[in-house]
C-alpha positions as CSV (number, residue, x, y, z in Angstrom):
1,M,42.2,-32.5,-19.6
2,K,40.9,-31.9,-16.1
3,K,38.3,-29.1,-15.7
4,K,39.0,-26.6,-13.0
5,R,36.3,-26.3,-10.3
6,L,35.2,-23.0,-9.0
7,T,36.3,-23.1,-5.4
8,Y,35.6,-20.4,-2.8
9,S,39.1,-19.1,-3.1
10,N,38.8,-18.8,-6.8
11,F,35.4,-17.1,-6.5
12,Y,36.8,-14.4,-4.2
13,F,39.8,-14.0,-6.4
14,Y,37.6,-13.4,-9.5
15,L,35.4,-11.1,-7.3
16,L,38.5,-9.1,-6.4
17,L,39.3,-8.7,-10.1
18,L,35.8,-7.5,-10.8
19,A,35.6,-5.2,-7.8
20,P,36.9,-2.0,-9.5
21,I,34.4,-2.3,-12.4
22,L,31.6,-3.3,-10.1
23,A,32.3,-0.2,-7.9
24,V,32.3,2.1,-11.0
25,Y,29.0,0.5,-12.2
26,I,27.3,0.8,-8.9
27,L,28.6,4.4,-8.3
28,F,27.8,5.8,-11.7
29,F,24.8,3.8,-12.8
30,V,23.0,1.9,-10.0
31,I,23.1,4.7,-7.4
32,P,22.0,7.5,-9.9
33,V,19.2,5.4,-11.3
34,V,17.9,4.4,-7.9
35,S,18.2,7.9,-6.5
36,S,16.4,9.3,-9.6
37,M,13.5,6.8,-9.1
38,F,13.3,7.8,-5.5
39,F,13.4,11.6,-5.9
40,S,10.9,11.3,-8.8
41,L,8.3,10.4,-6.2
42,T,9.0,13.5,-4.1
43,N,8.9,17.3,-4.4
44,F,12.7,17.5,-3.8
45,N,14.1,20.9,-4.9
46,G,17.8,19.9,-5.1
47,I,18.8,22.0,-2.0
48,S,16.7,21.3,1.1
49,L,16.6,17.8,2.6
50,K,13.0,18.5,3.7
51,F,10.8,17.2,1.0
52,K,7.4,15.6,0.7
53,W,6.3,12.3,-0.8
54,V,4.1,13.0,-3.7
55,G,3.8,9.5,-5.2
56,F,3.2,9.5,-9.0
57,N,2.1,13.1,-9.2
58,N,5.3,14.1,-11.1
59,Y,4.6,11.5,-13.7
60,D,1.0,12.7,-14.0
61,V,2.3,16.3,-14.5
62,A,4.7,15.1,-17.2
63,F,2.0,13.3,-19.1
64,H,0.0,16.6,-19.2
65,D,2.9,18.9,-19.8
66,K,2.7,20.3,-23.3
67,V,6.4,21.3,-23.3
68,F,7.5,17.8,-22.2
69,K,5.4,16.3,-25.0
70,K,7.0,18.7,-27.5
71,A,10.4,17.8,-26.1
72,M,9.6,14.0,-26.5
73,V,8.5,14.6,-30.1
74,N,11.6,16.7,-30.9
75,T,13.8,14.0,-29.3
76,F,12.4,11.3,-31.4
77,L,12.6,13.4,-34.6
78,F,16.2,14.2,-33.7
79,A,17.1,10.6,-33.1
80,L,15.4,9.4,-36.3
81,G,17.0,12.0,-38.5
82,A,20.4,11.6,-36.9
83,T,20.3,7.8,-37.1
84,V,19.3,7.7,-40.8
85,L,21.7,10.4,-42.0
86,Q,24.6,9.2,-39.9
87,N,24.4,5.7,-41.2
88,L,23.7,6.6,-44.8
89,F,26.7,9.0,-45.0
90,A,28.9,6.7,-42.9
91,I,28.3,3.8,-45.4
92,V,29.2,6.2,-48.4
93,F,32.4,7.4,-46.7
94,A,33.3,3.9,-45.6
95,M,33.0,2.6,-49.2
96,A,35.0,5.5,-50.6
97,L,37.8,5.3,-48.0
98,N,38.0,1.5,-48.3
99,T,39.3,1.9,-51.9
100,K,42.9,2.4,-52.9
101,I,43.1,6.1,-53.1
102,K,45.9,8.5,-52.3
103,S,46.1,9.9,-48.8
104,R,43.6,7.4,-47.6
105,N,44.9,7.3,-44.1
106,F,45.0,11.1,-43.8
107,L,41.4,11.3,-45.1
108,R,40.3,8.6,-42.6
109,M,41.9,10.6,-39.8
110,L,40.2,13.8,-41.0
111,L,36.8,12.1,-41.1
112,F,37.3,10.7,-37.6
113,A,38.6,14.0,-36.1
114,P,35.2,15.7,-35.3
115,C,34.2,12.9,-32.8
116,M,37.3,13.7,-30.8
117,L,36.1,17.3,-30.3
118,S,33.9,18.4,-27.4
119,P,30.2,18.8,-28.3
120,V,30.4,22.4,-27.1
121,V,33.3,23.1,-29.6
122,V,31.3,21.4,-32.4
123,A,28.3,23.6,-31.4
124,F,30.5,26.8,-31.7
125,I,31.8,25.7,-35.1
126,W,28.4,25.2,-36.5
127,Q,27.0,28.4,-34.9
128,F,29.6,30.3,-36.8
129,I,28.6,28.5,-40.0
130,Y,24.9,29.2,-39.4
131,M,25.3,32.9,-38.5
132,P,23.3,35.3,-40.7
133,D,26.6,36.5,-42.1
134,G,28.3,33.1,-41.8
135,M,29.7,30.7,-44.3
136,L,26.4,28.9,-45.3
137,N,24.6,32.1,-46.1
138,H,27.6,33.4,-48.0
139,L,27.7,30.3,-50.1
140,L,23.9,30.3,-50.8
141,G,23.7,34.1,-51.2
142,T,21.0,34.3,-48.5
143,D,20.6,36.0,-45.0
144,I,18.6,33.3,-43.2
145,T,18.8,33.0,-39.5
146,W,19.1,29.3,-39.5
147,L,19.1,28.7,-35.7
148,G,16.5,31.4,-35.1
149,N,14.0,29.9,-37.4
150,R,11.6,27.3,-35.9
151,K,11.4,25.5,-39.2
152,T,15.1,25.0,-39.6
153,A,16.7,25.0,-36.1
154,L,16.2,21.4,-35.3
155,S,17.5,20.2,-38.7
156,C,20.5,22.4,-38.3
157,V,21.4,20.8,-34.9
158,V,20.9,17.3,-36.3
159,I,23.4,18.1,-39.1
160,A,25.9,19.3,-36.6
161,H,25.4,16.1,-34.5
162,V,25.8,13.9,-37.6
163,W,28.9,15.7,-38.6
164,M,30.4,15.1,-35.2
165,W,29.7,11.3,-35.1
166,I,29.9,10.2,-38.8
167,G,33.5,9.3,-38.5
168,Y,32.9,6.9,-35.6
169,S,30.2,5.1,-37.6
170,S,32.3,5.1,-40.7
171,T,35.2,3.4,-38.8
172,I,32.8,0.6,-37.8
173,Y,31.6,0.1,-41.3
174,M,35.1,0.1,-42.7
175,S,36.2,-2.6,-40.3
176,N,33.2,-4.7,-41.5
177,L,34.0,-4.0,-45.2
178,Q,37.6,-5.2,-44.8
179,S,36.2,-8.6,-43.6
180,I,34.3,-9.1,-46.8
181,S,36.2,-11.5,-49.1
182,T,37.3,-10.0,-52.4
183,D,36.8,-13.4,-54.0
184,I,33.0,-13.1,-53.6
185,L,33.0,-9.6,-55.3
186,E,35.3,-10.9,-58.1
187,A,33.0,-13.9,-58.7
188,A,30.0,-11.5,-58.8
189,A,31.8,-9.3,-61.3
190,I,32.5,-12.3,-63.5
191,D,28.8,-13.2,-63.4
192,G,28.0,-9.8,-64.8
193,A,27.1,-8.0,-61.6
194,G,27.5,-4.2,-61.8
195,P,28.7,-1.9,-58.9
196,W,25.1,-1.3,-57.7
197,Q,24.1,-5.0,-57.8
198,K,27.3,-5.9,-55.9
199,F,26.5,-3.3,-53.3
200,K,22.8,-4.2,-52.9
201,S,23.1,-8.0,-53.0
202,I,26.5,-8.6,-51.4
203,I,28.0,-5.7,-49.6
204,L,24.9,-4.2,-47.8
205,P,23.7,-7.6,-46.5
206,M,27.2,-8.4,-45.2
207,L,27.3,-5.1,-43.4
208,A,24.5,-6.3,-41.1
209,P,26.7,-6.7,-38.0
210,A,28.1,-3.2,-38.3
211,T,24.6,-1.9,-39.1
212,T,23.2,-3.4,-35.9
213,I,25.9,-1.7,-33.8
214,N,25.7,1.7,-35.6
215,V,22.0,2.0,-35.7
216,T,21.6,1.0,-32.1
217,L,24.3,3.3,-30.8
218,A,23.2,6.2,-33.0
219,F,19.5,6.0,-32.0
220,T,20.0,5.5,-28.3
221,Q,22.8,8.1,-28.1
222,S,20.5,10.6,-30.0
223,L,17.6,10.0,-27.6
224,K,19.7,11.3,-24.7
225,V,21.2,14.2,-26.6
226,F,21.7,17.4,-24.5
227,D,25.1,19.2,-24.8
228,I,25.1,20.1,-28.5
229,V,21.5,21.3,-28.4
230,Y,22.0,23.2,-25.2
231,A,25.1,24.9,-26.6
232,M,23.6,25.8,-30.0
233,T,20.1,26.8,-29.3
234,G,19.3,26.2,-25.6
235,G,16.1,24.5,-26.7
236,G,14.8,27.5,-28.6
237,P,13.4,29.2,-30.5
238,L,10.0,28.7,-28.8
239,N,10.9,25.1,-27.8
240,S,11.4,24.1,-31.4
241,T,14.7,22.3,-30.5
242,E,13.7,21.4,-26.9
243,T,14.7,17.8,-26.1
244,V,14.1,15.8,-23.0
245,G,17.7,16.4,-21.9
246,T,17.5,20.2,-22.2
247,Y,14.0,20.3,-20.5
248,V,15.3,18.2,-17.6
249,V,18.1,20.7,-17.0
250,A,15.7,23.6,-17.3
251,N,13.4,22.1,-14.6
252,M,16.4,21.4,-12.4
253,N,17.4,25.1,-12.7
254,R,13.9,26.0,-11.6
255,G,14.3,23.9,-8.4
256,L,12.0,21.1,-9.7
257,H,14.4,18.3,-9.1
258,G,11.6,15.8,-8.3
259,Y,9.9,16.6,-11.6
260,A,13.1,16.5,-13.5
261,S,13.9,13.1,-12.0
262,A,10.5,11.7,-13.2
263,Q,11.4,12.9,-16.7
264,T,14.8,11.2,-16.6
265,V,13.1,7.9,-15.4
266,L,10.7,8.1,-18.3
267,L,13.5,8.8,-20.8
268,T,15.5,5.9,-19.4
269,I,12.5,3.5,-19.9
270,V,12.1,4.7,-23.4
271,I,15.8,4.3,-24.3
272,V,15.9,0.8,-22.8
273,L,12.7,-0.3,-24.6
274,F,13.7,1.1,-28.0
275,G,17.2,-0.2,-27.6
276,Q,16.0,-3.8,-26.9
277,V,13.5,-3.6,-29.8
278,L,16.2,-2.3,-32.2
279,I,18.7,-5.0,-31.2
280,G,16.0,-7.7,-31.5
281,V,14.9,-6.6,-34.9
282,L,18.5,-6.1,-36.3
283,K,19.7,-9.4,-34.8
284,K,16.9,-11.3,-36.5
285,R,17.9,-9.6,-39.8
286,E,21.5,-10.8,-39.2
287,E,20.4,-14.3,-38.5
288,A,18.3,-14.3,-41.7
289,I,21.3,-13.2,-43.7
290,Y,23.9,-15.4,-42.2
């Protein structure tokens, strides 16, 4: 069979096919990133085109800003908690809904439904649950102000975020579970392996591809969280739920667009670095298993 050579005419044809997606990529990724990097080196206020070049002053301010440091810590705690809880519960639900139970398809749809909602809608639902006279306090017989307490506010927002995205992660785990041969599980059962041994030694290792996807997506997505936090607490009380995303918006509202741009650049660097490290570690785990 003859191999087709890439001629100039073929090259331009393929380029034409790629043009729409390249245009979208440049418009919504390259230009915003480059403009953020540029404005992070200025005192741009978001309105006037007259701005001064301040070099790395905005970055220096960020490294000495106590609220920004608090926001970074909160963001990492949020990402860590959300990633762990989301994946743990997603595996449990995926295992349960991968069995032959009645109304399985309906239950799968019900589990997936929250991730189709707007984060603002999810925030309102959970605000109602967390109200002093809301459902949670009624069930527990308490009158705790969950979102007004510095010790509980961040955890409450994490739970709402996990509830929203758990169906998405469960779907990925379910697709991986269905690719595991039943012959392997039956052979393990014949050899005397119990449910826990089969899960620990066979199922969990073979879920490595889905784990790589889910952990990476959950962690990087949680690092850039904004909408659900902003809608539920606005970053309060006393910055206890302030994330980098909410603090960036707060600075933009104050007219500190240059400083806010510096924060977005720092967050982007963190997301890229941690994303690459996570993918590298999880891929090595996959290779060791397979």
